[in-house]
C-alpha positions in Angstrom: 228.8 -89.9 -72.9 230.4 -93.4 -72.6 233.0 -92.4 -75.2 234.1 -89.4 -73.2 234.2 -91.4 -70.0 236.4 -94.1 -71.5 238.7 -91.4 -73.1 239.1 -89.7 -69.7 239.9 -93.0 -67.9 242.5 -93.8 -70.5 243.9 -90.3 -70.4 244.1 -90.4 -66.5 245.7 -93.9 -66.5 248.2 -92.9 -69.2 249.2 -89.6 -67.5 249.4 -91.1 -64.1 251.7 -94.0 -65.2 253.9 -91.7 -67.2 254.2 -89.3 -64.2 255.1 -92.2 -61.9 257.8 -93.4 -64.3 259.1 -89.9 -65.0 259.4 -89.0 -61.3 260.8 -92.3 -60.1 263.1 -93.4 -62.9 266.2 -91.9 -64.6 266.0 -91.8 -68.4 267.2 -95.2 -69.6 266.7 -96.8 -66.1 265.1 -100.3 -66.2 263.7 -102.5 -63.5 262.9 -106.1 -64.2 259.3 -107.0 -63.3 259.2 -110.5 -64.8 262.6 -111.8 -65.5 263.3 -112.4 -69.2 259.9 -111.1 -70.2 258.9 -107.7 -68.9 260.7 -104.6 -67.6 259.6 -101.1 -66.7 262.1 -99.0 -68.6 262.0 -95.2 -68.9 262.4 -94.3 -72.6 261.8 -90.9 -74.3 260.3 -91.3 -77.7 260.2 -88.4 -80.2 258.7 -90.6 -82.8 255.5 -92.6 -83.2 254.6 -96.0 -81.7 257.4 -98.5 -81.6 260.0 -95.8 -82.2 258.8 -95.3 -85.8 259.7 -91.9 -87.3 262.1 -90.7 -84.6 262.6 -87.0 -84.3 259.2 -86.2 -85.9 257.6 -84.8 -82.7 256.2 -81.6 -84.4 254.8 -83.5 -87.4 253.2 -86.0 -85.0 251.6 -83.1 -83.0 250.0 -81.8 -86.2 248.9 -85.3 -87.2 247.3 -85.9 -83.8 245.5 -82.6 -83.9 244.3 -83.2 -87.4 243.1 -86.7 -86.5 241.2 -85.3 -83.5 239.5 -82.6 -85.6 238.5 -85.1 -88.3 237.1 -87.4 -85.7 235.1 -84.6 -84.2 233.9 -83.1 -87.5 232.8 -86.5 -88.9 231.7 -88.1 -85.7 228.0 -88.3 -86.8 229.0 -90.2 -90.0 230.9 -92.9 -88.2 227.7 -94.8 -87.2 228.9 -95.4 -83.6 226.0 -97.2 -82.0 227.3 -100.5 -80.6 228.9 -100.6 -77.2 232.1 -102.1 -78.7 232.3 -99.3 -81.2 231.9 -96.7 -78.5 234.6 -98.4 -76.4 237.0 -98.4 -79.4 236.5 -94.7 -80.1 237.0 -93.8 -76.4 240.2 -95.8 -76.3 241.5 -94.2 -79.5 240.6 -90.6 -78.3 242.1 -91.2 -74.8 245.3 -92.5 -76.4 245.7 -89.7 -78.8 245.1 -87.1 -76.1 247.6 -88.8 -73.8 250.4 -88.8 -76.2 249.6 -85.4 -77.6 249.9 -83.9 -74.1 253.4 -85.4 -73.7 254.5 -84.2 -77.1 253.3 -80.6 -76.4 254.5 -80.3 -72.8 257.6 -82.6 -72.8 258.7 -82.7 -76.5 258.5 -86.4 -76.4 256.4 -89.3 -75.2 257.4 -91.4 -72.2 257.4 -95.1 -73.0 258.0 -97.6 -70.3 256.3 -101.0 -71.0 259.2 -103.1 -72.2 258.6 -106.6 -73.3 261.0 -109.2 -74.7 261.1 -112.9 -75.3 264.0 -115.3 -76.1 266.3 -112.4 -77.2 263.6 -110.7 -79.3 262.8 -107.3 -78.0 259.6 -105.3 -78.6 260.0 -101.5 -78.6 258.8 -99.9 -75.3 255.4 -98.4 -75.3 252.8 -96.8 -72.9 249.2 -96.9 -71.9 248.2 -94.5 -74.6 249.8 -96.6 -77.4 248.1 -99.7 -76.0 244.7 -97.9 -76.0 245.1 -96.7 -79.6 246.1 -100.1 -80.9 243.4 -102.0 -79.0 240.8 -99.3 -80.0 241.8 -99.5 -83.6 241.6 -103.3 -83.6 238.2 -103.2 -82.0 236.9 -100.6 -84.4 238.1 -102.7 -87.4 236.6 -105.8 -85.8 233.2 -104.1 -85.5 233.3 -102.9 -89.1 233.5 -106.5 -90.3 231.4 -108.2 -87.5 228.1 -106.4 -87.1 225.3 -107.9 -85.1 222.3 -109.0 -87.2 219.7 -106.2 -87.5 216.7 -106.7 -85.3 213.7 -107.1 -87.6 210.3 -107.2 -86.0 208.9 -110.8 -85.9 205.8 -109.9 -87.9 207.8 -108.5 -90.8 210.1 -111.5 -90.7 207.4 -114.2 -90.9 205.5 -115.2 -94.0 202.0 -116.4 -93.5 201.4 -120.1 -94.4 197.8 -119.2 -95.3 197.1 -118.4 -98.9 195.8 -114.8 -99.6 192.1 -114.2 -98.9 191.2 -114.0 -102.6 192.5 -117.5 -103.1 190.4 -118.8 -100.1 187.3 -117.2 -101.6 188.0 -118.7 -105.0 188.4 -122.2 -103.6 185.3 -122.0 -101.4 183.1 -121.0 -104.3 183.9 -124.1 -106.3 
């Protein structure tokens, strides 16, 4: 349930922000938010994150759908029990759905978060891209950093007393 809620929140935030940019900006228009660091810039992206694989919109639609199907079919084997794991999967699903909707209905993804520093420019991205990256990072993190299993105290402690047979043998001497 929490996975679906997180996915829906990401999807809503992603679609709302893209709608705001798409209706209030011209393609290529840029507004500085934080001088020499961050702009909101309307960019249409027919490729993957960071502008990789430009013009591959149809292939990325297929890849997104296949990924969603695989995640659904194998969901029980992913061992998603920890809250951080559930959060990560919700972020990934929300991000995939957000960009998939854009690809299907607009033929491209709207990117608008535009960061740069000292002349180095990071390709524009969006809420869905951020959710996918953060979700993937958290999922990988949880794969390597698992909380210690909770073993009942009785099973974890060894008695300092010798076994009964040893007590009987020593008392008979």
